[in-house]
C-alpha positions, 0 to 999 in steps of 0.5 A: 494490480487490483484484486479481491481476496476474501471479499476485501479489495487490494489495489496497488494504485491506491495503496501506499508503497512502504518498501520493496526487495528484489533479487535479480533483474526482470529479464532473468527467469529467477527474478523476484520482486516483493513490494510491501503496501499499506491500504488506507484502512491500515491493512498490509499486503505484498505485491509479488512479481517473478520470472518463469522459474520463481515462486511467482511463476504462472502456468500459461500452457502445458509444460510452459511457465511464464512471469507471474504476479500476485497479491498476498494479504498480511497481518500487521505482525507478518508485515513487520516480520517481512520488513525486518527481513527485507528492508534496510534499517533506515527504511524499516525505522521510517515505516514502523517507527513507534514515535508518533509522526505528529502530536495527537489530533484533537477530535472536532465535529463540523457541521457542513452543508451537503454541497460543501461536503460533496465538494470535500468528498470529490476533492479528496478522491481527486487528491487520493486522500481522506476528507479529514486530511484535506479539511485539515490542509485547507484549514491550516493554509487559511488560519 
């Protein structure tokens, strides 16, 4: 699902799913499912789905409600609170671990020709990663 909320883009296809919670099954009218996502910018949001008798139901005609979905932007604190209440301890610890995933990065400035930079940017779009992540991967493989 893609949506612009307060001039900010949210897209479940490009954001990273961190964990989800659900109640019931999709065929039930009271079904609920919420998935916590994090954008590449670090912002969090929920993708919420629900049946015709859930809080995410959508009005489709007079006196008629159907399944619905919506995106809800969250602050880091709200995302943390949601995760504490809806994820298992094991998943919560992986998602919101206070220990760094790897030692700190060393800033480096590279001078690249325009053609190489264009290739790097195109490849990073194709692999759905940041240019610096792709550059590090290429360097690590070749060193």
